[in-house]
Each structure stands twice: as C-alpha cells, then as structure tokens.
C-alpha positions in Angstrom: 137.9 47.2 93.4 134.4 46.2 94.1 131.7 48.3 92.4 129.6 50.1 94.8 126.2 48.5 94.4 123.2 50.7 94.1 121.2 50.8 97.4 117.6 51.8 97.8 117.3 55.5 98.6 116.3 56.4 102.1 112.6 56.0 102.4 110.9 59.3 103.1 108.6 59.8 106.0 105.0 60.6 105.4 105.4 64.2 106.3 108.2 64.5 103.7 105.8 63.1 101.0 103.1 65.6 100.1 99.8 64.4 98.6 100.3 66.9 95.7 103.2 64.7 94.6 100.7 62.3 93.0 100.7 64.9 90.2 103.9 64.5 88.2 104.4 68.3 87.9 104.9 68.7 91.7 107.5 65.9 91.9 110.2 68.2 90.5 110.3 70.2 93.8 112.6 68.9 96.5 111.1 68.5 100.1 111.5 71.6 102.2 109.5 73.6 104.8 108.7 76.3 102.3 107.7 73.8 99.7 105.4 72.0 102.1 103.7 75.3 103.3 103.0 76.2 99.6 101.9 72.7 98.7 99.6 72.5 101.7 98.0 75.8 100.8 97.3 74.7 97.3 96.0 71.4 98.6 93.8 73.1 101.2 92.3 75.5 98.7 91.5 72.6 96.4 89.7 70.7 99.2 87.8 73.8 100.2 86.8 74.4 96.6 85.7 70.7 96.3 83.3 71.1 99.3 81.9 74.3 97.9 81.5 72.6 94.4 79.6 69.8 96.2 77.2 72.4 97.7 76.9 74.1 94.4 75.9 70.8 92.8 73.2 69.8 95.4 72.1 73.2 96.8 73.0 75.9 94.3 71.2 78.6 96.3 73.6 78.1 99.3 76.8 78.2 97.3 77.6 81.8 97.8 81.1 83.4 97.5 80.9 84.0 101.3 80.5 80.2 101.8 83.5 79.6 99.4 85.6 82.0 101.4 84.8 80.2 104.7 85.3 76.8 103.1 88.8 77.8 102.1 89.6 79.3 105.5 88.3 76.2 107.3 90.1 73.9 104.8 93.4 75.7 105.4 93.0 75.5 109.2 92.2 71.8 109.0 94.8 71.0 106.4 97.7 72.7 108.2 96.6 71.0 111.5 96.6 67.6 109.8 100.0 68.3 108.3 101.4 69.3 111.7 100.0 66.1 113.3 101.7 64.0 110.6 105.0 65.8 111.2 104.7 65.1 115.0 103.7 61.5 114.3 106.7 60.9 112.2 109.1 62.7 114.5 107.9 60.8 117.5 108.1 57.4 115.7 104.4 56.8 115.9 104.1 56.6 112.1 106.7 53.9 111.7 105.2 51.8 114.5 101.7 52.1 112.9 103.0 51.3 109.4 105.0 48.3 110.6 102.0 46.9 112.6 99.9 46.0 109.5 97.1 47.5 107.4 94.5 47.9 110.1 96.8 50.0 112.4 97.8 52.0 109.3 94.2 52.8 108.5 93.4 53.7 112.1 96.5 55.9 112.1 95.5 57.9 109.0 91.9 58.1 110.0 92.7 59.1 113.6 95.1 61.9 112.7 92.7 63.2 109.9 89.7 63.2 112.3 91.8 64.9 115.0 92.9 67.5 112.5 89.4 68.2 111.3 88.1 68.7 114.9 91.1 70.8 116.0 91.1 72.9 112.8 87.4 73.6 113.2 87.9 74.6 116.9 90.7 76.9 116.0 88.7 78.8 113.4 85.6 78.8 115.7 87.6 80.2 118.6 89.3 82.8 116.4 85.9 84.3 115.1 84.2 83.9 118.5 81.8 81.1 117.8 80.4 79.3 120.9 82.1 76.0 120.1 80.3 74.1 122.9 76.9 74.9 121.3 78.1 74.1 117.8 79.7 70.8 118.8 76.5 69.8 120.5 74.5 70.4 117.3 73.7 67.1 115.4 74.0 68.8 112.0 77.5 70.1 112.7 78.6 66.8 114.1 77.4 65.2 110.8 79.3 67.9 108.8 82.5 67.2 110.9 82.1 63.4 110.5 81.5 63.7 106.7 84.5 65.9 106.4 86.7 63.5 108.4 85.6 60.6 106.3 86.2 62.3 103.0 89.6 63.7 104.0 90.7 60.4 105.7 89.7 58.4 102.6 91.6 60.7 100.2 94.7 60.7 102.4 94.6 57.0 103.0 94.2 56.2 99.3 97.1 58.4 98.4 99.4 57.1 101.1 98.5 53.5 100.4 99.3 54.0 96.8 102.6 55.7 97.8 103.5 52.7 100.0 102.9 50.3 97.2 105.0 52.4 94.9 107.8 52.6 97.4 107.8 48.8 97.9 107.9 48.4 94.1 110.7 50.9 93.7 112.7 49.1 96.5 112.2 45.8 94.8 113.4 47.3 91.5 116.5 48.7 93.2 117.3 45.3 94.7 117.0 43.7 91.3 119.2 46.3 89.8 121.8 45.7 92.5 121.6 42.0 91.8 122.1 42.5 88.0 125.1 44.8 88.7 126.6 42.1 90.9 126.0 39.4 88.3 127.6 41.6 85.6 130.6 42.2 87.8 131.1 38.6 88.5 130.8 37.8 84.8 133.4 40.5 84.0 135.8 39.1 86.6 135.3 35.6 85.3 135.9 36.9 81.7 139.0 38.6 82.9 140.4 35.5 84.5 139.5 33.5 81.4 141.4 35.9 79.2 144.4 35.8 81.6 144.3 32.0 81.5 144.6 32.2 77.7 147.1 35.0 77.4 149.6 34.1 80.2 150.5 30.6 78.8 151.1 32.2 75.4 153.3 34.8 77.0 154.9 32.2 79.2 155.9 29.9 76.3 157.2 32.7 74.2 159.3 34.0 77.1 160.7 30.6 78.0 161.6 30.0 74.3 163.4 33.4 74.2 165.3 32.6 77.4 166.3 29.2 76.0 167.6 30.9 72.8 169.6 33.4 74.9 171.3 31.1 77.4 174.3 30.2 75.2 174.8 33.4 73.1 173.9 36.0 75.8 173.5 34.6 79.3 173.3 38.1 80.9 170.2 38.9 78.8 168.7 35.5 79.5 169.2 36.2 83.2 167.6 39.7 82.9 164.6 38.3 81.1 164.1 35.6 83.7 164.3 38.1 86.5 161.9 40.5 84.8 159.6 37.6 84.0 159.7 36.4 87.7 158.7 39.9 88.8 155.9 39.9 86.3 154.6 36.5 87.4 154.7 37.5 91.1 152.7 40.7 90.4 150.3 39.1 88.0 149.5 36.2 90.3 149.1 38.5 93.2 146.7 40.7 91.2 144.5 37.7 90.3 144.0 37.0 94.0 143.0 40.5 95.0 140.0 42.7 94.3 142.0 45.9 94.5 145.6 46.9 93.9 147.3 50.3 93.7 148.6 52.4 90.8 152.1 51.9 92.1 151.8 48.1 92.1 150.2 48.2 88.6 153.2 50.3 87.4 155.6 47.6 88.8 153.6 44.9 86.9 153.7 46.9 83.6 157.4 47.7 84.0 158.2 44.0 84.5 156.1 43.1 81.4 157.8 45.7 79.2 161.2 44.8 80.5 160.6 41.2 79.3 159.5 42.4 75.9 162.4 44.8 75.7 164.8 41.9 76.0 163.0 40.2 73.2 162.5 43.2 70.9 165.8 44.9 71.7 166.2 48.4 70.3 162.7 48.2 68.7 161.1 48.9 72.1 161.6 51.8 74.4 159.4 52.6 77.3 158.8 55.0 80.2 156.6 55.0 83.2 155.9 58.2 85.1 153.4 57.9 88.1 153.1 61.0 90.3 154.5 60.0 93.8 151.3 61.0 95.6 149.3 58.6 93.3 151.4 55.5 94.0 148.9 54.4 96.7 145.8 55.2 94.6 143.5 52.1 94.6 142.5 50.7 91.2 141.1 47.4 89.9 143.9 44.8 89.3 145.1 44.3 85.7 143.2 47.4 84.6 146.0 49.0 82.7 148.2 46.1 81.6 145.9 45.0 78.8 146.1 48.5 77.3 149.9 48.4 77.3 149.7 44.9 75.8 147.4 46.2 73.1 149.8 49.1 72.3 152.7 46.5 71.8 150.7 44.0 69.9 148.8 46.3 67.6 151.0 49.3 67.6 154.7 48.5 67.8 155.2 44.9 66.8 153.7 45.5 63.3 156.2 48.4 62.8 159.5 47.3 61.4 161.5 49.9 63.3 159.4 49.5 66.5 158.9 52.6 68.7 158.1 53.7 72.2 155.3 53.3 74.7 154.8 55.5 77.7 152.5 55.5 80.7 151.8 58.6 82.8 149.5 59.2 85.7 148.5 62.6 87.0 145.8 64.1 89.3 143.3 66.4 87.6 140.8 67.9 90.1 138.7 65.1 91.6 140.0 62.6 89.0 143.1 60.6 88.2 144.1 60.5 84.6 146.3 57.7 83.2 147.6 58.0 79.7 149.2 55.2 77.7 150.6 56.3 74.4 152.7 54.6 71.7 154.4 55.6 68.5 153.2 52.6 66.6 151.2 52.2 63.4 148.1 53.6 65.0 144.5 53.1 63.9 141.5 55.2 63.0 139.9 57.3 65.8 136.6 55.4 65.2 138.3 52.1 66.2 137.4 50.8 69.6 140.6 48.8 70.0 139.3 45.3 69.9 138.4 42.9 72.6 140.9 44.3 75.2 139.6 47.8 75.2 136.0 46.6 75.0 136.5 44.6 78.1 138.2 47.6 79.7 135.2 49.8 78.9 132.9 47.2 80.5 135.0 47.0 83.6 135.1 50.8 84.0 131.4 50.9 83.6 130.8 48.3 86.2 133.3 49.6 88.7 133.0 53.4 88.4 129.7 53.9 86.5 129.6 57.2 84.5 132.5 58.6 86.6 135.0 56.4 84.8 135.9 57.1 81.1 138.2 55.9 78.4 139.2 57.9 75.3 141.1 56.5 72.3 142.8 58.9 69.9 145.5 59.2 67.3 148.9 60.3 68.6 150.9 62.9 66.5 152.9 62.3 64.5 152.2 58.5 64.7 150.7 56.0 67.1 147.8 55.9 69.5 146.9 57.5 72.9 144.5 55.9 75.4 143.3 58.3 78.1 141.6 56.6 81.2 139.9 58.8 83.7 139.2 57.4 87.2 137.4 59.1 90.0 139.3 59.7 93.2 
C-alpha cells in the first residue's frame, strides 16, 4: 500500500487571510465571516487610532476626542469597503490573475483596491452625514488627505500580503521537501524489506527442502504435504513481493501456508489457528506486513520451548479501525522489549504507510507467551 504523501494545503485567497494574522495570537481562529467582521473592526479601529496618534504627535491642539471618533468611523467605513473589494476581486478571479502576472501587477492590484476603498469609504460616510461631497473632493487639502491615506493603507497592506506570499511559497517548498523525504523513506523501507526477504527465504527454503528429503522415505505423505504447503507459501510470497498492496485474506493464506510447513517440521509442538472476519477478507494492507510477526512468534516464542505451543491470528473491526492480534504461548519476553529487528521494521512500515493512525502494541500473554496487537485505519 502506498503511503499517502503529504500535499501542500490549499492556498487561501487574500480575502481568507486577514492582516491581523501577522500577529500569532490571531492565527488560532479559523477563517469565517464572523471572524473577518470582528478582525476587520479591530484592524480599522487600530488604523483610525494610528491616524489620530499622528495628529496628536504633530498637532496636539487638533487631536480632540471628537476627531478620534470620526477617525474611527471613517477608518471602519474605508476598512470594510476595502475588505469587500478584496472579496469581490478573489471571487471574480481578478486576484489570481494579478498575482500570477508578476510583482508590478500585484502592486497595482493592492494599491488600486486600497485607493478605491479609501475614496468609496469616504464618500459613504460623507453622504451619510450630509457633507457636500463635490465641494470636499474639489478641495486640494482633502485630496491630499485622501492621497496620503491611500498611500499609507496601500503600503501597509502590500507589505503584509507580500510577506504572506513569501511565507506561503516557503511553506509550499517545505511541504514538497517533506513529501520527498517520505517517499525516500518509503523506498528505503521497501528495499530493506526485500533485502530481508532475500536473506530469510533461502534459509527457510533450504531447511524445508532438507526436511522434505528426510521425510520422503519414512513418511512420503508428510513430505507431500510439506511440499504442497511450501508451494502455496512460495506462490503467495512471490506474488506479494511484486505488489504494492494485498488483502487481509491473501495475507492469511500466506501465513497459513507458512505455518503448515512448520507444523510438518515441528509436529505436535506447533498448533495454530487463523480467524479473519469474513467482511475483512478484502481489506487492503501492505504485503508481508503480518508474516514477520508470526515468524517472530515461532522463532522467539515457540521454538525455544521444549513442549512448543500455539500461535493464533485474529482480525476484527473496531469502529473505524481494523485490529489484528497475533498471540503465542511461547516463552514470552519482557513488556519493555521491542521484539528485535522484525518488529522494529514493522513499526517503521506502519509509520510510513499509515502515519499516526497505525499502531503496534506488544504485551505479555497470560499465562505465558506474547501478544502483538496491530491497529490499522480503515
């Protein structure tokens, strides 16, 4: 099963990104209409307060509370107008075309919308309170005020959105690099798996053929059974190495063939059972994911035990997960043991394929033995 590589998250449009998000505290709130209305109000009041503070600095006698009030009112009218224009620009596709055309069109886009917002916001307030807008707009002083306001607001917005674009590009590059690293790790894990199979299968092959040879004369029926089981194992094993995904049912067939071969060799010292829920037979999993756990149970649990024991595999659905348990009644090991190379490789494969949604737990089995619990997401 291929791991799902991380992809860059959908790039948010400008109207979804609020200038207040340059402050880390405001990044915790998800984009929404209510959030944007509240953020824009805070932003507008801050801009209105900034203009009033500038007046206080250079002309303290003019910085009255009445001026502060009208600065805040005007800033809110202008700010909400600019925000609306950005929303319209994004929804109509104008923003994407401007951003894709280069830096100059981007600057003109931000400056043009900001200037239009300043003029329209001022006209809205002037009309609401009955000011003769024609006379005011013909006044050189007010034209200077509007121009200065436009320049200040455009500069602030352009600086914020340029910084945001740089951050977005850096984040996208980081996501691409993470995806590349995940893919490299996955390929390394697959190569490691195939290398281990190349080492293990010849050993298993030679032992099995030696056992078959020793059984041909004294017990030809058992020799035939071993060869048939070994044939099934080889077919399933070779097919698994050529596929990126298999099913829980096919993995169970592979494990059954493997255990049947060993049962001929170990005789009464090995008993096994496999119980996979019928509705999970077609559940997709990575090939050779479970067989190393069973092999581990035989090698470290049952073979060192003189009287042998049993190994069982069960698979059940639990909510949105599939839980596979492989238990043995062997010699067991301490709960702190990680199970050697086999289980370490399994942990790495689960992490690469399923991320945090895949898990493996190793515990002692009462009264004796070990239980390995593997959780896979549906």
